[in-house]
N, CA, C and O atoms as a printed pandas DataFrame, in Angstrom:
     atom_number atom_name residue_name chain_id  residue_number  x_coord  y_coord  z_coord
0              1         N          MET        A               1   24.162   29.186    1.073
1              2        CA          MET        A               1   23.698   29.905   -0.170
2              3         C          MET        A               1   23.815   31.193    0.256
3              4         O          MET        A               1   23.537   31.691    1.347
4              5         N          LYS        A               2   24.506   31.933   -1.287
5              6        CA          LYS        A               2   24.423   33.160   -1.010
6              7         C          LYS        A               2   23.118   33.714   -1.730
7              8         O          LYS        A               2   22.406   32.910   -2.332
8              9         N          ASP        A               3   22.773   35.091   -1.687
9             10        CA          ASP        A               3   21.643   35.719   -2.152
10            11         C          ASP        A               3   21.733   35.895   -3.687
11            12         O          ASP        A               3   22.655   36.327   -4.379
12            13         N          VAL        A               4   20.391   35.392   -4.044
13            14        CA          VAL        A               4   19.840   35.526   -5.168
14            15         C          VAL        A               4   19.506   36.294   -6.196
15            16         O          VAL        A               4   18.599   36.879   -5.604
16            17         N          SER        A               5   19.497   36.817   -7.358
17            18        CA          SER        A               5   18.926   37.863   -7.765
18            19         C          SER        A               5   17.276   38.110   -8.076
19            20         O          SER        A               5   16.596   37.275   -8.674
20            21         N          GLU        A               6   16.916   38.994   -7.727
21            22        CA          GLU        A               6   15.337   38.929   -8.008
22            23         C          GLU        A               6   14.893   38.614   -9.555
23            24         O          GLU        A               6   13.788   38.088   -9.686
24            25         N          LYS        A               7   15.581   38.862  -10.625
25            26        CA          LYS        A               7   15.637   38.527  -11.674
26            27         C          LYS        A               7   15.508   36.910  -11.939
27            28         O          LYS        A               7   14.646   36.420  -12.669
28            29         N          ALA        A               8   16.416   36.229  -11.292
29            30        CA          ALA        A               8   16.773   34.958  -11.388
30            31         C          ALA        A               8   15.564   34.282  -10.621
31            32         O          ALA        A               8   15.003   33.431  -11.312
32            33         N          LEU        A               9   15.047   34.451   -9.396
33            34        CA          LEU        A               9   14.027   34.069   -8.562
34            35         C          LEU        A               9   12.659   34.288   -9.177
35            36         O          LEU        A               9   11.701   33.518   -9.105
36            37         N          SER        A              10   12.716   35.420   -9.771
37            38        CA          SER        A              10   10.974   35.754  -10.428
38            39         C          SER        A              10   11.074   34.804  -11.677
39            40         O          SER        A              10    9.976   34.406  -12.066
40            41         N          GLU        A              11   12.242   34.324  -12.435
41            42        CA          GLU        A              11   12.114   33.633  -13.579
42            43         C          GLU        A              11   11.775   32.144  -12.928
43            44         O          GLU        A              11   10.661   31.713  -13.228
44            45         N          VAL        A              12   12.346   31.560  -12.334
45            46        CA          VAL        A              12   11.996   30.112  -11.676
46            47         C          VAL        A              12   10.961   30.090  -10.991
47            48         O          VAL        A              12   10.335   29.037  -11.112
48            49         N          ARG        A              13   10.488   30.886  -10.263
49            50        CA          ARG        A              13    8.911   31.606   -9.727
50            51         C          ARG        A              13    7.665   31.152  -10.540
51            52         O          ARG        A              13    6.654   30.498  -10.283
52            53         N          LYS        A              14    8.270   31.902  -11.841
53            54        CA          LYS        A              14    7.250   32.272  -12.984
54            55         C          LYS        A              14    7.204   30.529  -13.685
55            56         O          LYS        A              14    6.205   30.034  -14.207
56            57         N          LEU        A              15    8.633   29.794  -13.506
57            58        CA          LEU        A              15    8.642   28.418  -14.399
58            59         C          LEU        A              15    7.572   27.370  -13.773
59            60         O          LEU        A              15    6.887   26.523  -14.347
60            61         N          VAL        A              16    7.662   27.709  -12.424
61            62        CA          VAL        A              16    7.125   26.414  -11.389
62            63         C          VAL        A              16    5.508   26.909  -11.261
63            64         O          VAL        A              16    4.604   26.085  -11.113
64            65         N          GLU        A              17    5.294   28.230  -11.331
65            66        CA          GLU        A              17    3.776   28.228  -11.289
66            67         C          GLU        A              17    3.324   28.254  -12.577
67            68         O          GLU        A              17    2.099   28.136  -12.587
68            69         N          VAL        A              18    3.926   28.386  -13.968
69            70        CA          VAL        A              18    3.278   27.693  -15.060
70            71         C          VAL        A              18    3.142   26.456  -15.114
71            72         O          VAL        A              18    2.021   26.035  -15.398
72            73         N          HIS        A              19    4.287   25.448  -14.848
73            74        CA          HIS        A              19    4.300   24.259  -14.876
74            75         C          HIS        A              19    3.044   23.651  -13.999
75            76         O          HIS        A              19    2.212   22.886  -14.486
76            77         N          ALA        A              20    3.034   24.070  -12.742
77            78        CA          ALA        A              20    1.779   23.366  -11.818
78            79         C          ALA        A              20    0.477   23.792  -12.441
79            80         O          ALA        A              20   -0.478   23.036  -12.264
80            81         N          VAL        A              21    0.281   24.974  -13.198
81            82        CA          VAL        A              21   -1.069   25.049  -13.577
82            83         C          VAL        A              21   -1.446   24.018  -14.968
83            84         O          VAL        A              21   -2.511   23.467  -15.247
84            85         N          ARG        A              22   -0.352   24.009  -15.569
85            86        CA          ARG        A              22   -0.197   23.191  -17.241
86            87         C          ARG        A              22   -0.680   22.073  -16.336
87            88         O          ARG        A              22   -1.860   21.724  -16.295
88            89         N          ALA        A              23    0.294   21.526  -15.608
89            90        CA          ALA        A              23   -0.048   19.804  -15.068
90            91         C          ALA        A              23   -0.861   19.746  -14.245
91            92         O          ALA        A              23   -0.849   18.673  -13.642
92            93         N          GLY        A              24   -1.664   20.512  -13.902
93            94        CA          GLY        A              24   -2.509   20.184  -12.677
94            95         C          GLY        A              24   -2.259   19.625  -11.359
95            96         O          GLY        A              24   -3.002   18.810  -10.812
96            97         N          TYR        A              25   -0.884   20.224  -10.733
97            98        CA          TYR        A              25   -0.371   20.478   -9.667
98            99         C          TYR        A              25   -0.764   21.673   -8.738
99           100         O          TYR        A              25   -1.387   22.636   -9.183
100          101         N          ASP        A              26   -0.314   21.560   -7.218
101          102        CA          ASP        A              26   -0.478   22.407   -6.297
102          103         C          ASP        A              26    1.164   22.679   -5.793
103          104         O          ASP        A              26    2.062   21.849   -5.656
104          105         N          LEU        A              27    1.187   24.135   -5.579
105          106        CA          LEU        A              27    2.644   24.059   -5.243
106          107         C          LEU        A              27    2.455   24.288   -3.644
107          108         O          LEU        A              27    1.468   24.748   -3.071
108          109         N          ASN        A              28    3.652   23.849   -3.101
109          110        CA          ASN        A              28    3.696   23.483   -1.599
110          111         C          ASN        A              28    3.416   24.328   -0.882
111          112         O          ASN        A              28    4.340   25.137   -0.801
112          113         N          PRO        A              29    2.222   24.688   -0.032
113          114        CA          PRO        A              29    1.378   25.712    0.794
114          115         C          PRO        A              29    2.655   25.980    1.969
115          116         O          PRO        A              29    2.522   27.053    2.558
116          117         N          VAL        A              30    3.505   25.399    2.262
117          118        CA          VAL        A              30    4.279   25.658    3.649
118          119         C          VAL        A              30    5.499   26.852    2.812
119          120         O          VAL        A              30    6.582   26.617    2.276
120          121         N          ARG        A              31    4.837   27.986    2.981
121          122        CA          ARG        A              31    6.128   28.775    2.411
122          123         C          ARG        A              31    7.513   28.841    2.709
123          124         O          ARG        A              31    8.115   29.557    1.909
124          125         N          SER        A              32    8.339   28.247    3.744
125          126        CA          SER        A              32    9.640   28.319    3.853
126          127         C          SER        A              32   10.221   27.125    3.252
127          128         O          SER        A              32   11.448   27.045    3.200
128          129         N          ILE        A              33    9.381   26.047    2.724
129          130        CA          ILE        A              33    9.702   25.084    1.746
130          131         C          ILE        A              33   10.079   25.449    0.407
131          132         O          ILE        A              33   11.107   25.283   -0.250
132          133         N          LYS        A              34    8.875   26.037    0.162
133          134        CA          LYS        A              34    8.394   26.872   -1.356
134          135         C          LYS        A              34    9.486   27.607   -1.470
135          136         O          LYS        A              34   10.219   27.269   -2.400
136          137         N          GLU        A              35    9.906   28.686   -0.697
137          138        CA          GLU        A              35   10.876   29.682   -1.002
138          139         C          GLU        A              35   12.447   28.841   -0.986
139          140         O          GLU        A              35   13.420   28.856   -1.740
140          141         N          ALA        A              36   12.244   28.413   -0.224
141          142        CA          ALA        A              36   14.034   27.400    0.136
142          143         C          ALA        A              36   14.183   27.037   -1.603
143          144         O          ALA        A              36   15.195   27.280   -2.261
144          145         N          THR        A              37   12.887   26.385   -2.152
145          146        CA          THR        A              37   13.293   25.502   -3.100
146          147         C          THR        A              37   13.547   26.412   -4.281
147          148         O          THR        A              37   14.666   26.421   -4.793
148          149         N          LEU        A              38   12.827   26.980   -4.623
149          150        CA          LEU        A              38   12.660   28.270   -5.382
150          151         C          LEU        A              38   13.821   29.495   -5.452
151          152         O          LEU        A              38   13.963   30.289   -6.382
152          153         N          LYS        A              39   14.580   29.430   -4.255
153          154        CA          LYS        A              39   15.872   30.215   -4.031
154          155         C          LYS        A              39   16.944   29.047   -4.539
155          156         O          LYS        A              39   17.958   29.421   -5.128
156          157         N          GLY        A              40   16.759   27.913   -4.352
157          158        CA          GLY        A              40   18.049   27.061   -4.764
158          159         C          GLY        A              40   17.863   26.919   -5.996
159          160         O          GLY        A              40   18.863   27.080   -6.695
160          161         N          LEU        A              41   16.705   26.614   -6.612
161          162        CA          LEU        A              41   16.477   26.406   -8.338
162          163         C          LEU        A              41   17.265   27.741   -8.746
163          164         O          LEU        A              41   18.245   27.806   -9.487
164          165         N          ALA        A              42   16.634   28.751   -8.114
165          166        CA          ALA        A              42   17.335   30.422   -8.653
166          167         C          ALA        A              42   19.073   30.818   -8.826
167          168         O          ALA        A              42   19.718   31.586   -9.540
168          169         N          HIS        A              43   19.447   29.632   -7.532
169          170        CA          HIS        A              43   20.670   29.939   -7.434
170          171         C          HIS        A              43   21.664   28.872   -8.708
171          172         O          HIS        A              43   22.653   29.211   -9.358
172          173         N          ASN        A              44   20.925   27.538   -8.699
173          174        CA          ASN        A              44   21.656   27.003  -10.140
174          175         C          ASN        A              44   21.259   27.657  -11.094
175          176         O          ASN        A              44   22.283   28.005  -11.683
176          177         N          LEU        A              45   20.335   28.071  -11.654
177          178        CA          LEU        A              45   20.053   28.943  -12.590
178          179         C          LEU        A              45   21.092   29.997  -12.957
179          180         O          LEU        A              45   21.360   30.183  -14.144
180          181         N          GLU        A              46   21.758   30.777  -11.878
181          182        CA          GLU        A              46   22.852   31.550  -11.941
182          183         C          GLU        A              46   24.122   30.906  -11.522
183          184         O          GLU        A              46   25.094   31.638  -11.706
184          185         N          LEU        A              47   24.359   29.882  -11.072
185          186        CA          LEU        A              47   25.510   29.117  -11.241
186          187         C          LEU        A              47   25.894   28.733  -12.222
187          188         O          LEU        A              47   26.951   29.010  -12.789
188          189         N          PHE        A              48   24.700   27.739  -12.668
189          190        CA          PHE        A              48   24.887   26.353  -14.152
190          191         C          PHE        A              48   24.050   27.152  -15.286
191          192         O          PHE        A              48   24.277   26.791  -16.440
192          193         N          GLY        A              49   23.190   28.104  -15.115
193          194        CA          GLY        A              49   22.584   28.632  -16.496
194          195         C          GLY        A              49   21.401   27.896  -16.711
195          196         O          GLY        A              49   20.583   28.264  -17.554
196          197         N          ARG        A              50   21.204   26.676  -15.875
197          198        CA          ARG        A              50   19.699   25.858  -15.674
198          199         C          ARG        A              50   19.374   25.777  -14.328
199          200         O          ARG        A              50   20.195   25.706  -13.413
200          201         N          PRO        A              51   17.976   25.790  -14.201
201          202        CA          PRO        A              51   17.365   26.027  -12.615
202          203         C          PRO        A              51   17.208   24.516  -12.251
203          204         O          PRO        A              51   16.095   24.141  -11.881
204          205         N          TYR        A              52   18.425   23.456  -12.340
205          206        CA          TYR        A              52   18.980   22.125  -11.814
206          207         C          TYR        A              52   17.771   22.050  -10.338
207          208         O          TYR        A              52   17.644   22.879   -9.437
208          209         N          CYS        A              53   17.194   21.042  -10.500
209          210        CA          CYS        A              53   16.555   20.678   -9.034
210          211         C          CYS        A              53   17.586   20.688   -8.075
211          212         O          CYS        A              53   18.794   20.490   -8.201
212          213         N          THR        A              54   16.618   21.058   -6.705
213          214        CA          THR        A              54   17.631   21.190   -5.666
214          215         C          THR        A              54   17.839   19.915   -5.105
215          216         O          THR        A              54   18.916   19.819   -4.517
216          217         N          CYS        A              55   17.111   18.876   -5.111
217          218        CA          CYS        A              55   17.124   17.483   -4.833
218          219         C          CYS        A              55   18.405   16.994   -5.150
219          220         O          CYS        A              55   18.986   16.370   -4.262
220          221         N          LEU        A              56   19.064   17.178   -6.425
221          222        CA          LEU        A              56   19.906   16.157   -7.199
222          223         C          LEU        A              56   21.083   16.902   -7.123
223          224         O          LEU        A              56   20.993   18.128   -7.057
224          225         N          PHE        A              57   22.387   16.249   -7.122
225          226        CA          PHE        A              57   23.683   16.927   -7.039
226          227         C          PHE        A              57   23.882   17.234   -8.387
227          228         O          PHE        A              57   23.424   16.541   -9.295
228          229         N          VAL        A              58   24.705   18.484   -8.594
229          230        CA          VAL        A              58   25.019   18.765   -9.960
230          231         C          VAL        A              58   26.734   18.844  -10.161
231          232         O          VAL        A              58   27.503   19.612   -9.583
232          233         N          SER        A              59   26.925   18.228  -10.753
233          234        CA          SER        A              59   28.572   17.645  -10.745
234          235         C          SER        A              59   29.077   18.237  -12.411
235          236         O          SER        A              59   28.518   18.543  -13.464
236          237         N          GLU        A              60   29.829   18.199  -12.116
237          238        CA          GLU        A              60   30.897   18.663  -13.853
238          239         C          GLU        A              60   30.215   17.277  -14.374
239          240         O          GLU        A              60   29.219   17.250  -15.097
240          241         N          GLU        A              61   30.954   16.061  -13.862
241          242        CA          GLU        A              61   30.209   15.051  -14.720
242          243         C          GLU        A              61   29.185   14.954  -15.531
243          244         O          GLU        A              61   29.008   14.857  -16.745
244          245         N          LEU        A              62   28.371   15.015  -14.307
245          246        CA          LEU        A              62   26.964   15.045  -14.803
246          247         C          LEU        A              62   26.562   16.273  -16.103
247          248         O          LEU        A              62   25.759   16.090  -17.018
248          249         N          LEU        A              63   27.353   17.483  -15.859
249          250        CA          LEU        A              63   27.014   18.503  -17.111
250          251         C          LEU        A              63   27.699   18.207  -18.466
251          252         O          LEU        A              63   27.491   18.896  -19.464
252          253         N          LYS        A              64   28.689   16.936  -18.433
253          254        CA          LYS        A              64   29.230   16.891  -19.334
254          255         C          LYS        A              64   28.118   15.943  -20.364
255          256         O          LYS        A              64   28.147   16.046  -21.590
256          257         N          ASP        A              65   27.573   15.419  -19.945
257          258        CA          ASP        A              65   26.556   14.724  -20.530
258          259         C          ASP        A              65   25.166   15.420  -20.601
259          260         O          ASP        A              65   24.474   15.410  -19.583
260          261         N          GLN        A              66   24.709   16.025  -21.729
261          262        CA          GLN        A              66   23.720   17.249  -21.817
262          263         C          GLN        A              66   22.437   16.391  -21.725
263          264         O          GLN        A              66   21.436   16.817  -21.149
264          265         N          ALA        A              67   22.478   15.389  -22.202
265          266        CA          ALA        A              67   20.949   14.550  -21.861
266          267         C          ALA        A              67   20.620   14.024  -20.401
267          268         O          ALA        A              67   19.534   14.021  -19.822
268          269         N          GLU        A              68   21.705   13.634  -20.021
269          270        CA          GLU        A              68   21.648   13.232  -18.381
270          271         C          GLU        A              68   21.135   14.605  -17.508
271          272         O          GLU        A              68   20.319   14.632  -16.587
272          273         N          ALA        A              69   21.891   15.728  -18.110
273          274        CA          ALA        A              69   21.732   17.008  -16.943
274          275         C          ALA        A              69   20.459   17.622  -17.414
275          276         O          ALA        A              69   19.892   18.372  -16.619
276          277         N          GLU        A              70   19.909   17.416  -18.613
277          278        CA          GLU        A              70   18.529   17.605  -18.615
278          279         C          GLU        A              70   17.258   17.440  -17.987
279          280         O          GLU        A              70   16.264   18.156  -17.863
280          281         N          LYS        A              71   17.657   16.001  -17.538
281          282        CA          LYS        A              71   16.917   14.975  -16.621
282          283         C          LYS        A              71   16.506   15.800  -15.599
283          284         O          LYS        A              71   15.321   15.747  -15.271
284          285         N          ILE        A              72   17.379   16.678  -14.937
285          286        CA          ILE        A              72   17.182   17.099  -13.733
286          287         C          ILE        A              72   16.867   18.670  -13.449
287          288         O          ILE        A              72   16.802   19.228  -12.354
288          289         N          VAL        A              73   16.685   19.244  -14.787
289          290        CA          VAL        A              73   16.264   20.672  -14.868
290          291         C          VAL        A              73   14.842   20.776  -14.305
291          292         O          VAL        A              73   13.992   20.211  -14.994
292          293         N          CYS        A              74   14.457   21.323  -13.305
293          294        CA          CYS        A              74   13.211   21.627  -13.015
294          295         C          CYS        A              74   12.020   21.983  -14.036
295          296         O          CYS        A              74   12.065   22.947  -14.800
296          297         N          PRO        A              75   10.837   20.984  -13.939
297          298        CA          PRO        A              75   10.551   20.300  -12.930
298          299         C          PRO        A              75   11.305   19.007  -13.767
299          300         O          PRO        A              75   11.180   18.870  -14.984
300          301         N          CYS        A              76   12.069   18.127  -12.946
301          302        CA          CYS        A              76   12.987   17.059  -13.465
302          303         C          CYS        A              76   11.927   15.937  -13.976
303          304         O          CYS        A              76   10.702   16.043  -13.925
304          305         N          ALA        A              77   12.827   14.614  -14.582
305          306        CA          ALA        A              77   12.339   14.051  -15.187
306          307         C          ALA        A              77   11.276   12.896  -14.458
307          308         O          ALA        A              77   10.449   12.120  -14.938
308          309         N          ASP        A              78   11.707   13.175  -13.126
309          310        CA          ASP        A              78   11.077   11.982  -12.161
310          311         C          ASP        A              78   10.063   12.576  -11.506
311          312         O          ASP        A              78    9.408   11.822  -10.786
312          313         N          HIS        A              79    9.655   14.007  -11.554
313          314        CA          HIS        A              79    8.715   14.594  -10.773
314          315         C          HIS        A              79    7.715   13.827  -10.677
315          316         O          HIS        A              79    7.456   13.274   -9.608
316          317         N          ALA        A              80    6.861   13.631  -11.944
317          318        CA          ALA        A              80    5.696   13.320  -12.597
318          319         C          ALA        A              80    5.364   11.682  -11.988
319          320         O          ALA        A              80    4.212   11.266  -11.861
320          321         N          GLY        A              81    6.523   10.912  -11.667
321          322        CA          GLY        A              81    6.613    9.523  -11.370
322          323         C          GLY        A              81    6.345    9.839   -9.769
323          324         O          GLY        A              81    5.363    9.347   -9.213
324          325         N          GLN        A              82    7.235   10.650   -9.094
325          326        CA          GLN        A              82    7.074   10.807   -7.542
326          327         C          GLN        A              82    5.982   11.428   -7.080
327          328         O          GLN        A              82    5.649   11.178   -5.921
328          329         N          ILE        A              83    5.321   12.208   -7.738
329          330        CA          ILE        A              83    3.674   12.726   -7.294
330          331         C          ILE        A              83    3.055   11.640   -7.034
331          332         O          ILE        A              83    2.744   11.250   -5.909
332          333         N          ALA        A              84    2.783   10.935   -8.371
333          334        CA          ALA        A              84    1.666    9.986   -8.921
334          335         C          ALA        A              84    1.739    9.126   -7.708
335          336         O          ALA        A              84    0.735    8.987   -7.011
336          337         N          GLU        A              85    3.266    8.329   -7.305
337          338        CA          GLU        A              85    3.553    7.650   -6.120
338          339         C          GLU        A              85    3.405    8.340   -4.471
339          340         O          GLU        A              85    3.022    7.708   -3.486
340          341         N          GLN        A              86    3.684    9.321   -4.490
341          342        CA          GLN        A              86    3.724    9.452   -3.032
342          343         C          GLN        A              86    3.144   11.144   -3.046
343          344         O          GLN        A              86    3.638   11.889   -2.200
344          345         N          GLY        A              87    2.263   11.627   -3.865
345          346        CA          GLY        A              87    1.389   12.798   -3.797
346          347         C          GLY        A              87    2.269   14.359   -3.909
347          348         O          GLY        A              87    1.807   15.494   -4.032
348          349         N          CYS        A              88    3.513   13.954   -3.823
349          350        CA          CYS        A              88    4.539   15.384   -3.937
350          351         C          CYS        A              88    5.956   14.605   -4.832
351          352         O          CYS        A              88    6.465   13.494   -4.977
352          353         N          CYS        A              89    6.126   15.893   -5.231
353          354        CA          CYS        A              89    7.786   15.382   -5.948
354          355         C          CYS        A              89    8.383   15.407   -4.624
355          356         O          CYS        A              89    7.777   15.781   -3.619
356          357         N          HIS        A              90   10.029   14.851   -4.656
357          358        CA          HIS        A              90   10.778   14.453   -4.011
358          359         C          HIS        A              90   11.311   16.047   -3.001
359          360         O          HIS        A              90   11.615   16.001   -1.809
360          361         N          CYS        A              91   11.307   16.881   -3.554
361          362        CA          CYS        A              91   11.548   18.298   -2.766
362          363         C          CYS        A              91   10.383   19.153   -2.311
363          364         O          CYS        A              91   10.259   20.283   -1.838
364          365         N          GLY        A              92    9.464   18.011   -2.695
365          366        CA          GLY        A              92    8.041   18.829   -2.086
366          367         C          GLY        A              92    7.537   20.016   -2.760
367          368         O          GLY        A              92    6.440   20.350   -2.313
368          369         N          LEU        A              93    7.968   20.742   -3.666
369          370        CA          LEU        A              93    7.606   21.769   -4.424
370          371         C          LEU        A              93    6.606   21.713   -4.959
371          372         O          LEU        A              93    5.864   22.691   -4.869
372          373         N          PHE        A              94    6.115   20.358   -5.856
373          374        CA          PHE        A              94    4.535   20.087   -6.390
374          375         C          PHE        A              94    3.785   19.106   -5.792
375          376         O          PHE        A              94    4.403   18.075   -5.528
376          377         N          LEU        A              95    2.572   19.149   -5.495
377          378        CA          LEU        A              95    1.968   18.375   -5.129
378          379         C          LEU        A              95    0.626   17.955   -5.732
379          380         O          LEU        A              95   -0.069   18.872   -6.168
380          381         N          THR        A              96    0.192   16.793   -5.817
381          382        CA          THR        A              96   -0.988   16.676   -6.193
382          383         C          THR        A              96   -2.226   17.735   -6.040
383          384         O          THR        A              96   -2.496   18.327   -4.995
384          385         N          LYS        A              97   -2.802   17.837   -7.062
385          386        CA          LYS        A              97   -4.077   18.468   -6.856
386          387         C          LYS        A              97   -5.105   18.479   -5.492
387          388         O          LYS        A              97   -5.550   17.392   -5.125
388          389         N          GLY        A              98   -5.424   19.536   -4.854
389          390        CA          GLY        A              98   -6.211   19.478   -3.870
390          391         C          GLY        A              98   -5.555   18.686   -2.431
391          392         O          GLY        A              98   -6.254   18.625   -1.420
392          393         N          THR        A              99   -4.579   18.275   -2.449
393          394        CA          THR        A              99   -3.713   17.273   -1.425
394          395         C          THR        A              99   -2.991   18.656   -0.249
395          396         O          THR        A              99   -2.414   18.262    0.764
396          397         N          ALA        A             100   -3.074   19.840   -0.448
397          398        CA          ALA        A             100   -2.474   20.651    0.396
398          399         C          ALA        A             100   -2.681   20.717    1.478
399          400         O          ALA        A             100   -1.728   20.803    2.254
400          401         N          GLY        A             101   -4.243   20.699    2.039
401          402        CA          GLY        A             101   -4.306   20.552    3.583
402          403         C          GLY        A             101   -4.034   19.087    4.116
403          404         O          GLY        A             101   -4.218   18.741    5.283
404          405         N          ASP        A             102   -3.562   18.260    3.081
405          406        CA          ASP        A             102   -3.395   16.796    3.995
406          407         C          ASP        A             102   -1.596   16.895    3.927
407          408         O          ASP        A             102   -0.978   15.978    4.469
408          409         N          TYR        A             103   -0.935   17.847    3.358
409          410        CA          TYR        A             103    0.175   17.975    3.346
410          411         C          TYR        A             103    0.356   18.743    4.177
411          412         O          TYR        A             103    1.513   18.865    4.578
412          413         N          LEU        A             104   -0.439   19.359    4.622
413          414        CA          LEU        A             104   -0.349   20.509    5.980
414          415         C          LEU        A             104    0.036   19.884    7.261
415          416         O          LEU        A             104    0.812   20.306    8.118
416          417         N          LYS        A             105   -0.646   18.812    7.226
417          418        CA          LYS        A             105   -1.209   18.118    8.751
418          419         C          LYS        A             105    0.297   17.784    9.116
419          420         O          LYS        A             105    0.943   17.039    8.379
420          421         N          GLY        A             106    0.843   18.328   10.238
421          422        CA          GLY        A             106    2.114   17.939   10.994
422          423         C          GLY        A             106    3.205   19.131   10.839
423          424         O          GLY        A             106    4.334   19.219   11.321
424          425         N          TRP        A             107    2.388   20.129    9.894
425          426        CA          TRP        A             107    3.715   21.335    9.709
426          427         C          TRP        A             107    3.035   22.288   10.322
427          428         O          TRP        A             107    1.805   22.305   10.341
428          429         N          ALA        A             108    3.894   23.307   10.965
429          430        CA          ALA        A             108    3.570   24.478   11.386
430          431         C          ALA        A             108    3.637   25.580   10.392
431          432         O          ALA        A             108    4.698   25.920    9.868
432          433         N          ILE        A             109    2.118   26.313   10.058
433          434        CA          ILE        A             109    2.013   26.826    8.756
434          435         C          ILE        A             109    2.769   28.075    9.104
435          436         O          ILE        A             109    2.567   28.567   10.214
436          437         N          ASP        A             110    3.775   28.747    8.127
437          438        CA          ASP        A             110    4.037   29.764    8.174
438          439         C          ASP        A             110    3.689   31.091    7.387
439          440         O          ASP        A             110    4.199   32.160    7.724
């Protein structure tokens, strides 16, 4: 993946931070995971004009259906259910509030 602009990275960082606060989530405490996901969102923002979830494939076919495409803009339509079910969304960006310590078990802190 090519480098992304600081403007796009700043925009998606603000988007996810605001959403985490409003929704009562924590952001992933593993810096490498969080930053890679933010960079992917920024890349999608620059490439497609929207911060599409990095876990989902963005295709020309999908983009033709605006309602379906909107469902995978971060935070995607499925993230709340994923967090409720497994404590984090599929990409691991958002976590249930207060579970960061549990999430870190087994990860090297970076």
